[in-house]
C-alpha positions as CSV (number, residue, x, y, z in Angstrom):
1,X,-17.2,-11.1,18.7
2,X,-19.5,-14.0,17.9
3,X,-17.5,-15.0,14.8
4,X,-14.3,-15.1,16.7
5,X,-15.9,-17.3,19.4
6,X,-17.3,-19.6,16.7
7,X,-13.9,-20.0,15.1
8,X,-12.5,-21.4,18.3
9,X,-15.0,-24.4,18.2
10,X,-13.2,-27.7,18.3
11,X,-13.7,-30.7,16.1
12,X,-15.0,-32.6,19.1
13,X,-17.8,-30.0,19.6
14,X,-18.8,-30.3,15.9
15,X,-19.0,-34.1,16.2
16,X,-22.1,-33.6,18.4
17,X,-23.4,-30.2,17.5
18,X,-24.5,-29.8,13.9
19,X,-24.6,-26.0,14.2
20,X,-22.3,-23.4,15.7
21,X,-23.0,-22.7,19.3
22,X,-21.5,-20.0,21.5
23,X,-22.0,-20.3,25.3
24,X,-21.7,-17.3,27.5
25,X,-21.6,-17.1,31.3
26,X,-25.1,-15.5,31.5
27,X,-27.8,-13.9,29.3
28,X,-26.6,-10.3,30.1
29,X,-23.1,-10.9,28.6
30,X,-24.6,-12.9,25.7
31,X,-27.1,-10.2,24.9
32,X,-24.4,-7.5,24.9
33,X,-22.4,-9.7,22.4
34,X,-25.3,-10.0,20.1
35,X,-26.0,-6.3,20.4
36,X,-22.4,-5.6,19.3
37,X,-22.9,-7.8,16.3
38,X,-26.0,-5.9,15.3
39,X,-24.3,-2.5,15.9
40,X,-21.4,-3.5,13.7
41,X,-23.7,-4.5,10.9
42,X,-25.7,-1.3,11.2
43,X,-22.5,0.8,11.1
44,X,-21.0,-1.1,8.1
45,X,-24.2,-0.5,6.2
46,X,-24.1,3.2,7.1
47,X,-20.6,3.5,5.8
48,X,-21.8,2.2,2.4
49,X,-25.0,4.3,2.6
50,X,-27.1,1.1,2.6
51,X,-30.2,0.1,4.6
52,X,-29.8,-2.6,7.3
53,X,-32.6,-5.1,7.1
54,X,-33.2,-6.7,10.6
55,X,-35.6,-9.5,11.4
56,X,-36.6,-9.1,15.0
57,X,-38.2,-11.4,17.6
58,X,-40.3,-10.9,20.7
59,X,-40.6,-12.9,23.9
60,X,-38.4,-13.0,27.0
61,X,-35.1,-13.9,25.1
62,X,-34.5,-10.6,23.3
63,X,-35.4,-8.3,26.2
64,X,-31.7,-7.9,27.3
65,X,-30.7,-7.5,23.6
66,X,-33.1,-4.6,23.1
67,X,-32.1,-3.0,26.4
68,X,-28.4,-3.0,25.3
69,X,-29.3,-1.6,21.8
70,X,-31.2,1.2,23.5
71,X,-28.1,1.8,25.7
72,X,-25.8,1.9,22.6
73,X,-28.1,4.4,21.0
74,X,-28.4,6.7,24.1
75,X,-24.9,6.5,25.4
76,X,-22.7,5.7,22.3
77,X,-24.7,7.4,19.6
78,X,-25.7,4.3,17.6
79,X,-28.3,5.5,15.0
80,X,-31.1,3.3,13.7
81,X,-32.1,5.7,10.9
82,X,-30.9,3.3,8.2
83,X,-32.5,0.3,9.8
84,X,-35.6,-1.4,8.3
85,X,-37.1,-4.0,10.6
86,X,-39.5,-6.9,10.1
87,X,-40.9,-8.6,13.1
88,X,-41.4,-12.4,13.0
89,X,-45.0,-12.6,14.3
90,X,-48.0,-11.3,16.1
91,X,-50.9,-13.0,17.9
92,X,-54.2,-13.0,16.0
93,X,-56.6,-11.3,16.6
94,X,-54.7,-8.7,18.6
95,X,-55.2,-4.9,19.0
96,X,-51.9,-3.0,18.7
97,X,-52.4,-1.3,22.1
98,X,-53.1,-4.5,24.0
99,X,-50.8,-5.3,26.9
100,X,-49.8,-8.5,25.1
101,X,-49.4,-7.0,21.6
102,X,-46.0,-7.4,20.0
103,X,-46.5,-4.0,18.5
104,X,-46.7,-2.6,22.0
105,X,-43.8,-4.9,23.1
106,X,-41.5,-3.6,20.4
107,X,-42.4,0.1,20.9
108,X,-41.9,0.0,24.6
109,X,-38.6,-2.0,24.5
110,X,-37.0,-0.6,21.4
111,X,-38.7,1.5,18.8
112,X,-39.9,4.4,21.0
113,X,-36.4,4.7,22.5
114,X,-34.3,4.8,19.4
115,X,-34.3,6.9,16.2
116,X,-35.7,4.3,13.8
117,X,-38.1,5.9,11.3
118,X,-41.7,4.8,11.9
119,X,-42.2,4.0,8.2
120,X,-39.3,1.5,8.5
121,X,-41.0,-0.6,11.1
122,X,-43.0,-3.6,10.0
123,X,-45.0,-5.9,12.3
124,X,-47.8,-8.4,11.2
125,X,-51.2,-6.8,11.7
126,X,-53.4,-8.6,14.2
127,X,-56.4,-6.4,13.4
128,X,-57.0,-7.7,9.8
129,X,-60.0,-9.7,8.8
130,X,-59.2,-13.3,8.0
131,X,-60.0,-12.5,4.3
132,X,-57.2,-9.9,4.3
133,X,-54.5,-12.0,5.9
134,X,-53.3,-13.9,2.8
135,X,-52.7,-10.7,0.8
136,X,-51.0,-9.0,3.7
137,X,-48.6,-12.0,4.1
138,X,-47.8,-12.0,0.4
139,X,-47.0,-8.3,0.5
140,X,-45.0,-8.7,3.7
141,X,-42.7,-11.2,2.0
142,X,-42.6,-9.0,-1.2
143,X,-41.3,-6.0,0.8
144,X,-38.5,-8.2,2.3
145,X,-37.6,-9.5,-1.2
146,X,-37.6,-6.0,-2.7
147,X,-35.1,-4.9,-0.1
148,X,-32.8,-7.8,-0.9
149,X,-33.7,-10.0,2.0
150,X,-33.1,-9.9,5.7
151,X,-29.5,-9.2,6.6
152,X,-29.7,-10.5,10.2
153,X,-32.5,-12.5,11.7
154,X,-32.9,-12.7,15.5
155,X,-34.8,-15.7,16.9
156,X,-35.9,-17.2,20.1
157,X,-37.0,-20.8,20.5
158,X,-40.1,-22.3,21.9
159,X,-40.3,-25.3,24.2
160,X,-41.4,-27.4,21.2
161,X,-38.6,-26.0,18.9
162,X,-40.8,-23.4,17.2
163,X,-39.1,-20.4,15.5
164,X,-41.4,-17.5,15.1
165,X,-44.7,-19.2,15.4
166,X,-43.7,-22.0,13.0
167,X,-44.9,-24.8,15.2
168,X,-43.9,-28.4,15.2
169,X,-44.9,-29.9,11.8
170,X,-44.1,-26.7,9.9
171,X,-42.3,-27.4,6.6
172,X,-39.0,-25.8,5.5
173,X,-40.6,-24.1,2.6
174,X,-43.5,-22.7,4.6
175,X,-44.5,-19.1,3.8
176,X,-45.7,-16.2,5.9
177,X,-49.2,-17.2,7.0
178,X,-51.9,-17.5,9.7
179,X,-51.2,-20.5,11.9
180,X,-52.9,-22.4,14.7
181,X,-50.8,-22.3,17.9
182,X,-49.7,-25.5,19.5
183,X,-51.2,-26.3,22.9
184,X,-47.7,-26.2,24.4
185,X,-47.1,-22.7,23.0
186,X,-50.4,-21.5,24.3
187,X,-49.9,-23.0,27.8
188,X,-46.4,-21.4,27.9
189,X,-48.0,-18.0,27.1
190,X,-51.0,-18.4,29.3
191,X,-49.3,-16.6,32.2
192,X,-49.1,-13.4,30.1
193,X,-52.9,-13.7,29.3
194,X,-54.0,-14.6,32.9
195,X,-55.1,-18.0,31.9
196,X,-55.3,-20.4,29.0
197,X,-58.9,-19.5,28.1
198,X,-57.7,-15.9,27.4
199,X,-54.7,-17.0,25.3
200,X,-55.0,-16.6,21.5
201,X,-55.3,-19.7,19.4
202,X,-53.8,-18.3,16.2
203,X,-51.0,-16.0,15.1
204,X,-49.5,-14.6,11.9
205,X,-45.9,-15.7,11.4
206,X,-43.0,-15.2,9.0
207,X,-42.5,-18.5,7.3
208,X,-39.5,-20.8,7.7
209,X,-38.5,-20.2,4.1
210,X,-37.9,-16.5,4.7
211,X,-36.0,-17.2,7.9
212,X,-33.8,-19.6,6.1
213,X,-33.2,-17.0,3.4
214,X,-31.8,-14.5,5.9
215,X,-28.1,-13.8,5.3
216,X,-27.3,-14.4,9.0
217,X,-29.4,-16.0,11.8
218,X,-28.8,-15.7,15.6
219,X,-30.9,-17.8,17.8
220,X,-30.8,-16.9,21.5
221,X,-31.9,-19.1,24.4
222,X,-31.6,-18.6,28.1
223,X,-32.3,-20.8,31.1
224,X,-32.4,-24.5,31.9
225,X,-36.0,-24.7,30.7
226,X,-34.7,-24.4,27.1
227,X,-31.8,-26.9,27.5
228,X,-33.6,-30.0,26.2
229,X,-34.9,-28.4,23.1
230,X,-31.5,-26.8,22.4
231,X,-29.9,-30.2,22.5
232,X,-32.6,-31.6,20.2
233,X,-32.2,-28.7,17.8
234,X,-28.4,-28.6,17.7
235,X,-27.5,-32.3,18.0
236,X,-30.6,-34.1,16.7
237,X,-31.7,-34.9,13.2
238,X,-33.2,-32.2,11.0
239,X,-36.9,-32.7,11.3
240,X,-40.0,-30.6,10.9
241,X,-41.1,-31.8,14.4
242,X,-38.4,-29.5,15.7
243,X,-38.4,-26.5,13.3
244,X,-35.3,-24.9,14.9
245,X,-33.3,-28.0,13.7
246,X,-33.7,-26.6,10.1
247,X,-31.0,-24.0,11.0
248,X,-28.4,-26.8,10.9
249,X,-28.7,-26.4,7.1
250,X,-28.3,-22.6,7.2
251,X,-24.8,-21.4,6.0
252,X,-24.5,-18.7,8.6
253,X,-26.5,-19.5,11.7
254,X,-25.4,-19.6,15.3
255,X,-27.0,-20.5,18.7
256,X,-26.1,-18.0,21.4
257,X,-26.7,-19.6,24.8
258,X,-26.2,-19.0,28.5
259,X,-24.7,-21.8,30.6
260,X,-28.1,-23.1,31.7
261,X,-29.5,-23.3,28.2
262,X,-26.4,-25.2,27.1
263,X,-26.4,-27.6,30.0
264,X,-27.7,-30.6,28.1
265,X,-25.4,-30.3,25.2
266,X,-23.1,-33.4,25.1
267,X,-19.9,-31.3,25.4
268,X,-21.3,-29.5,28.4
269,X,-23.3,-32.3,30.2
270,X,-20.9,-35.2,29.6
271,X,-17.6,-33.6,28.5
272,X,-15.7,-36.9,29.1
273,X,-17.5,-38.3,26.0
274,X,-16.0,-35.5,23.9
275,X,-12.4,-35.1,25.1
276,X,-10.0,-35.9,27.9
277,X,-11.1,-34.0,31.0
278,X,-9.5,-33.1,34.4
279,X,-11.5,-35.2,36.8
280,X,-12.5,-32.8,39.6
281,X,-14.5,-33.9,42.5
282,X,-17.6,-32.1,41.1
283,X,-17.2,-33.7,37.7
284,X,-16.6,-37.2,39.2
285,X,-19.8,-36.9,41.2
286,X,-21.8,-35.7,38.2
287,X,-20.5,-38.6,36.0
288,X,-21.0,-41.4,38.6
289,X,-24.4,-40.3,39.7
290,X,-25.5,-39.8,36.1
291,X,-24.1,-43.3,35.2
292,X,-26.0,-44.9,38.1
293,X,-29.3,-43.3,37.2
294,X,-28.8,-44.1,33.5
295,X,-28.1,-47.8,34.3
296,X,-30.8,-47.8,37.0
297,X,-28.2,-49.2,39.4
298,X,-27.4,-48.3,43.0
299,X,-24.1,-46.5,43.2
300,X,-22.3,-49.3,45.1
301,X,-23.4,-51.8,42.4
302,X,-21.5,-50.0,39.5
303,X,-18.6,-52.1,38.1
304,X,-15.4,-51.3,36.2
305,X,-17.2,-52.6,33.1
306,X,-20.0,-50.1,33.5
307,X,-17.5,-47.3,33.6
308,X,-15.5,-48.5,30.6
309,X,-18.6,-49.2,28.5
310,X,-20.0,-45.7,29.1
311,X,-16.9,-43.6,28.2
312,X,-15.5,-43.3,31.7
313,X,-12.3,-45.5,31.4
314,X,-10.2,-42.3,32.0
315,X,-11.8,-41.9,35.4
316,X,-10.9,-45.5,36.3
317,X,-7.3,-44.9,35.2
318,X,-7.1,-41.7,37.3
319,X,-9.1,-42.7,40.4
320,X,-10.1,-46.3,40.1
321,X,-11.1,-49.0,40.7
322,X,-14.9,-48.5,40.6
323,X,-15.3,-49.9,44.1
324,X,-13.3,-47.1,45.6
325,X,-14.9,-44.4,43.5
326,X,-18.4,-45.7,44.3
327,X,-17.8,-45.6,48.1
328,X,-16.5,-42.1,47.9
329,X,-19.5,-40.8,45.9
330,X,-22.0,-42.8,48.0
331,X,-20.7,-41.3,51.2
332,X,-20.8,-37.8,49.8
333,X,-24.4,-38.2,48.8
334,X,-25.4,-39.8,52.1
335,X,-23.9,-36.8,53.9
336,X,-26.3,-34.4,52.1
337,X,-29.2,-36.0,53.9
338,X,-30.2,-34.3,57.2
339,X,-33.4,-33.9,59.3
340,X,-31.8,-30.9,60.9
341,X,-31.7,-28.1,58.2
342,X,-30.7,-25.6,60.9
343,X,-27.9,-27.9,62.1
344,X,-28.1,-30.6,64.8
345,X,-27.1,-29.2,68.3
346,X,-24.4,-31.0,70.3
347,X,-23.5,-33.2,67.3
348,X,-20.4,-33.8,65.2
349,X,-21.1,-31.6,62.2
350,X,-18.0,-32.5,60.2
351,X,-20.0,-34.4,57.6
352,X,-23.3,-32.6,58.0
353,X,-24.4,-29.9,55.5
354,X,-25.1,-27.3,58.3
355,X,-23.3,-26.2,61.4
356,X,-24.3,-27.4,64.9
357,X,-23.7,-24.0,66.4
358,X,-25.3,-21.8,67.2
359,X,-27.9,-24.3,68.3
360,X,-30.7,-21.7,67.8
361,X,-30.3,-19.8,64.6
362,X,-31.9,-16.8,63.2
363,X,-33.3,-17.8,59.8
364,X,-34.5,-15.5,57.0
365,X,-36.6,-17.3,54.3
366,X,-37.1,-15.1,51.2
367,X,-40.2,-15.9,49.1
368,X,-40.5,-14.1,45.7
369,X,-44.3,-14.6,45.6
370,X,-46.5,-15.1,48.6
371,X,-46.6,-18.9,48.2
372,X,-43.1,-19.9,47.1
373,X,-42.0,-20.5,50.7
374,X,-44.6,-23.2,51.4
375,X,-44.6,-24.7,47.9
376,X,-40.9,-25.0,47.5
377,X,-39.6,-25.6,51.0
378,X,-42.6,-26.0,53.2
379,X,-41.3,-29.2,54.9
380,X,-38.0,-27.5,55.8
381,X,-39.8,-24.3,56.8
382,X,-41.9,-26.3,59.3
383,X,-38.9,-28.3,60.5
384,X,-36.9,-25.2,61.2
385,X,-39.7,-23.7,63.2
386,X,-40.4,-27.0,65.1
387,X,-36.7,-27.3,66.0
388,X,-36.7,-24.0,67.8
389,X,-35.0,-21.6,65.4
390,X,-36.1,-18.0,65.1
391,X,-37.6,-18.2,61.6
392,X,-38.5,-15.1,59.7
393,X,-40.3,-15.2,56.3
394,X,-40.0,-12.3,53.9
395,X,-42.5,-12.0,51.0
396,X,-40.6,-10.0,48.4
397,X,-43.6,-9.1,46.1
398,X,-47.3,-8.7,46.5
399,X,-48.1,-11.3,43.8
400,X,-51.2,-9.3,42.9
401,X,-51.2,-10.0,39.2
402,X,-51.8,-13.7,39.9
403,X,-55.3,-13.0,41.4
404,X,-58.3,-13.3,39.1
405,X,-60.6,-10.3,38.6
406,X,-63.7,-12.1,39.9
407,X,-61.7,-13.0,43.1
408,X,-60.9,-9.4,43.7
409,X,-64.6,-8.4,43.2
410,X,-65.7,-11.2,45.6
411,X,-63.2,-9.9,48.2
412,X,-64.3,-6.3,47.9
413,X,-67.9,-7.3,48.1
414,X,-67.2,-9.2,51.3
415,X,-65.9,-6.0,52.9
416,X,-69.2,-4.2,51.9
417,X,-71.3,-7.1,53.4
418,X,-69.2,-7.2,56.5
419,X,-69.6,-3.5,57.1
420,X,-73.3,-3.7,56.5
421,X,-73.8,-6.7,58.8
422,X,-71.9,-5.1,61.7
423,X,-73.2,-1.5,61.1
424,X,-69.8,-0.1,60.1
425,X,-70.4,3.0,58.0
426,X,-67.6,3.5,55.4
427,X,-68.2,5.7,52.5
428,X,-64.6,5.1,51.4
429,X,-65.1,1.3,51.2
430,X,-68.3,1.8,49.2
431,X,-66.5,4.1,46.8
432,X,-63.5,1.8,46.4
433,X,-65.8,-1.2,45.7
434,X,-67.8,0.7,43.1
435,X,-64.7,2.0,41.4
436,X,-63.1,-1.4,41.3
437,X,-66.3,-3.1,40.1
438,X,-66.9,-0.5,37.4
439,X,-63.3,-0.8,36.2
440,X,-63.2,-4.7,36.2
441,X,-66.6,-5.0,34.4
442,X,-65.3,-2.7,31.6
443,X,-61.7,-3.7,31.6
444,X,-60.0,-3.8,28.2
445,X,-57.1,-6.0,27.2
446,X,-54.9,-2.9,26.8
447,X,-55.5,-1.8,30.4
448,X,-53.6,-2.6,33.5
449,X,-55.4,-2.8,36.8
450,X,-56.0,0.5,38.6
451,X,-54.2,1.0,42.0
452,X,-57.4,0.1,44.0
453,X,-57.8,-3.2,42.2
454,X,-54.1,-4.0,42.6
455,X,-54.2,-3.3,46.3
456,X,-57.3,-5.5,46.7
457,X,-55.6,-8.3,44.9
458,X,-52.4,-7.8,47.0
459,X,-54.5,-7.9,50.2
460,X,-55.8,-11.3,49.2
461,X,-52.3,-12.7,48.7
462,X,-51.1,-11.0,51.9
463,X,-53.9,-12.7,53.9
464,X,-53.1,-16.1,52.4
465,X,-49.4,-15.7,53.1
466,X,-50.0,-14.7,56.7
467,X,-52.4,-17.7,57.2
468,X,-49.7,-20.0,56.0
469,X,-47.1,-18.5,58.3
470,X,-49.5,-18.8,61.2
471,X,-50.1,-22.4,60.2
472,X,-46.4,-23.0,60.5
473,X,-46.3,-21.3,63.8
474,X,-44.8,-17.9,63.1
475,X,-45.9,-14.8,65.1
476,X,-46.7,-11.6,63.1
477,X,-43.5,-10.0,64.2
478,X,-41.6,-12.6,62.1
479,X,-43.7,-12.1,58.9
480,X,-42.4,-9.4,56.6
481,X,-44.1,-8.0,53.5
482,X,-41.4,-6.3,51.4
483,X,-43.5,-5.2,48.4
484,X,-40.4,-4.6,46.3
485,X,-41.1,-1.7,43.9
486,X,-39.8,-3.4,40.7
487,X,-42.9,-5.6,40.8
488,X,-45.6,-3.0,41.2
489,X,-46.3,-2.1,37.6
490,X,-49.7,-3.7,37.5
491,X,-48.7,-5.6,34.3
492,X,-46.9,-8.9,33.5
493,X,-43.9,-6.9,32.4
494,X,-41.9,-5.8,35.4
495,X,-39.3,-3.1,35.9
496,X,-35.6,-4.1,36.2
497,X,-34.2,-4.4,39.6
498,X,-33.6,-1.0,41.2
499,X,-31.6,0.6,43.9
500,X,-34.6,0.8,46.2
501,X,-35.2,-3.0,45.8
502,X,-31.7,-3.6,46.9
503,X,-31.8,-1.2,49.9
504,X,-35.1,-2.7,51.2
505,X,-33.5,-6.2,51.0
506,X,-30.3,-5.0,52.7
507,X,-32.3,-3.3,55.5
508,X,-34.2,-6.5,56.3
509,X,-31.1,-8.6,56.4
510,X,-29.3,-6.2,58.6
511,X,-32.3,-5.9,60.9
512,X,-32.5,-9.7,61.4
513,X,-28.8,-10.6,61.2
514,X,-29.5,-14.1,60.1
515,X,-27.3,-17.2,60.4
516,X,-29.2,-18.7,57.5
517,X,-30.8,-17.2,54.4
518,X,-33.0,-19.3,52.1
519,X,-33.8,-17.9,48.7
520,X,-35.4,-19.1,45.5
521,X,-32.7,-20.1,43.1
522,X,-34.7,-20.5,39.9
523,X,-32.6,-19.3,37.0
524,X,-34.8,-20.5,34.1
525,X,-36.0,-17.1,33.1
526,X,-33.4,-14.3,33.5
527,X,-36.3,-11.7,33.3
528,X,-38.7,-13.6,35.6
529,X,-39.7,-12.4,39.1
530,X,-37.8,-15.2,40.8
531,X,-34.5,-14.2,39.1
532,X,-35.0,-10.4,39.8
533,X,-35.7,-11.2,43.4
534,X,-32.6,-13.4,43.6
535,X,-30.5,-10.7,42.0
536,X,-31.7,-8.3,44.7
537,X,-30.6,-10.8,47.4
538,X,-27.2,-11.4,45.7
539,X,-26.5,-7.7,45.5
540,X,-27.6,-7.1,49.0
541,X,-25.4,-9.9,50.5
542,X,-22.5,-8.7,48.4
543,X,-22.7,-5.2,49.8
544,X,-23.3,-6.5,53.3
545,X,-20.4,-9.0,53.2
546,X,-18.0,-6.8,55.2
547,X,-20.4,-6.7,58.1
548,X,-19.4,-9.0,61.1
549,X,-22.7,-10.8,61.2
550,X,-22.4,-11.9,57.6
551,X,-19.3,-14.0,58.4
552,X,-21.7,-16.4,60.1
553,X,-24.4,-16.3,57.5
554,X,-24.9,-19.1,55.0
555,X,-27.1,-18.7,51.9
556,X,-29.1,-21.7,50.8
557,X,-31.0,-21.8,47.5
558,X,-34.2,-23.7,46.9
559,X,-36.0,-24.4,43.6
560,X,-39.6,-23.8,42.6
561,X,-42.5,-26.3,42.0
562,X,-41.5,-27.0,38.4
563,X,-38.0,-28.5,38.8
564,X,-35.4,-29.5,41.3
565,X,-31.7,-29.2,41.6
566,X,-29.8,-32.0,39.7
567,X,-29.0,-34.9,41.9
568,X,-25.3,-34.1,41.5
569,X,-25.8,-30.5,42.6
570,X,-27.7,-31.1,45.9
571,X,-25.8,-30.2,49.0
572,X,-28.6,-30.5,51.5
573,X,-31.6,-32.9,51.2
574,X,-34.2,-32.6,53.9
575,X,-36.3,-35.8,54.1
576,X,-40.1,-35.7,54.9
577,X,-42.3,-38.3,56.4
578,X,-45.8,-39.0,55.0
579,X,-47.3,-36.8,57.8
580,X,-45.0,-34.0,56.9
581,X,-46.0,-34.2,53.2
582,X,-49.6,-33.9,54.2
583,X,-48.9,-31.0,56.5
584,X,-47.1,-29.2,53.7
585,X,-50.1,-29.8,51.4
586,X,-52.4,-28.2,54.0
587,X,-50.1,-25.2,54.2
588,X,-50.3,-24.8,50.4
589,X,-54.1,-25.0,50.6
590,X,-54.1,-21.7,52.6
591,X,-53.5,-20.0,49.2
592,X,-57.0,-20.4,48.0
593,X,-56.8,-17.8,45.3
594,X,-54.1,-19.9,43.6
595,X,-56.0,-23.2,43.9
596,X,-58.3,-24.9,41.4
597,X,-58.0,-22.5,38.3
598,X,-54.4,-21.6,38.7
599,X,-53.5,-18.6,36.7
600,X,-50.0,-19.6,35.8
601,X,-50.1,-23.3,34.7
602,X,-46.8,-23.3,32.8
603,X,-46.6,-26.4,30.6
604,X,-48.2,-28.5,33.3
605,X,-51.9,-28.8,34.3
606,X,-51.2,-30.0,37.8
607,X,-51.9,-27.7,40.7
608,X,-49.1,-26.3,42.7
609,X,-49.4,-28.7,45.6
610,X,-49.4,-31.7,43.2
611,X,-46.3,-30.4,41.4
612,X,-44.5,-29.8,44.7
613,X,-45.4,-33.2,46.1
614,X,-44.4,-35.1,42.9
615,X,-41.1,-33.2,42.7
616,X,-40.3,-33.9,46.3
617,X,-41.3,-37.6,45.9
618,X,-39.1,-37.8,42.8
619,X,-36.1,-36.5,44.6
620,X,-36.6,-39.2,47.3
621,X,-37.0,-41.8,44.6
622,X,-33.6,-40.8,43.1
623,X,-31.9,-41.2,46.4
624,X,-33.6,-44.6,46.8
625,X,-32.6,-45.7,43.3
626,X,-29.0,-44.8,44.1
627,X,-29.0,-47.1,47.1
628,X,-29.8,-44.8,50.0
629,X,-32.5,-44.8,52.6
630,X,-36.2,-44.6,51.5
631,X,-38.2,-41.5,52.4
632,X,-41.6,-40.3,51.4
633,X,-40.2,-37.1,49.9
634,X,-37.2,-34.7,50.1
635,X,-36.6,-31.0,49.6
636,X,-33.2,-30.1,48.2
637,X,-30.9,-27.1,48.6
638,X,-27.6,-25.8,47.2
639,X,-25.3,-23.5,49.2
640,X,-24.3,-20.2,47.5
641,X,-21.0,-18.7,48.2
642,X,-21.4,-14.9,48.1
């Protein structure tokens, strides 16, 4: 399947991409295609009575692949008895039963669910002494060589272009070894370890040399967060600063991407530079706004020469001159701006993003975690409430894993002190506190929180979310805590979306019968909480679509604190004054457990409120740069047609 797709690549594509790339609609379809490739290889080896040597990766990228391989085993009889696997890497030091161990990851997601022989599984050992590592690594490579090399190597890619844990600066002939992890890599992994201080500084990794010696290599990447490094790896120069770029020199390597990960590739992002295109309204807007931002010119100042000199002469020929195109795009962008996100009553709404009627709308704002509502669309949230709409907020998960252990102890201790001060006798509270304290003080890295601790942490987040909603002006009757079951594992790794999650979502939508739904549209991580929550909403709205009330319901997607919609994608931009920016900040401050020592810092050390403000200010700056009115900040939305 992959090879046939690759064969269809055009000469234009190869002009920019120095490696074969295959783009799929989404990671699910892509993972299934890679699984079929692996299954075909395993079966062909079985027919010849040969072992199939697989190089396997961990991280979020191969999760869908392993799920599909398990399905092929259980439903279609794919046997792994002839498979010998070698994993790329492991954190060091790391106990095999730790929650973050790659041994545990591989067992839970693949090995324990298929019939691979235990003696055929090889994973770097994170329990070795440092003195033993060099010999172990040499033997690891020797085993691969004795088997004739790796038949198919699966890879993910890090934000800095690392493959395995071969960080930026690794040489092409590097061997299997102990490496120091790049700060970017550690920060990206810090969410899994509940903070940067707990994240390992070193790891054992298969060297670049052995990866390059594999007979076939498939690198998988999902989400817009990987788009920049994919472009650098596929179109840039071969450099040890981006180890994935070495694959350009491999004879049988392919990048398998979803649409978001491929979005910065030249043929995807600016297809008019590659070949003649059909200039749709959407493509014209993308091209013109991109040109204006690139040249740092207001839209109305772009000239015919600007278009011609930047590969857009075809657009002039089709729709020119520049003056006419500029006015059309300027007006469309201007029409996205509204101070009335619920629609302006008694106004002409022909060019507004939202309907004027009904004047008072029922609004359902879904928040994946207990703070996404205020962080991502706090200004709009407050505006909707102030303008008289019936606003409901639904917190989809408890967010309990994002609370530090000492915060949970402090909260439990408060309850004990409170009871003691007011003479409230509660043996149950004392027992719960002692049980939680004992567990947390003796907690091992391989353990997940006991239910009592998870509930305490969830109560902290619940109280903060309620405080924010009260700050905005919502009564308790319009605050909904959904506690979707998929999230309640107690670990970083969540369950897939289930029928119960969908039914809970459907029930709430049907109960409120909203005219507007707002949902987090972050698609960067297909296995992340935001995406799973969004999938539940998509499936719920799809099933409810035949209902009469859904004919009047519009679904708007917002983005999180880390990124915003592209300027060409935005369909509604809600401006904020300096006072509204400050009010939003105060709303975010209600989430004290997430402030000052944020658990999930991503690749950015700014606090959530700083990220949100900077992102909103940047959106307003883009509008200003393009020649529109100046605002302190803006929140942006895209309408989803379900």
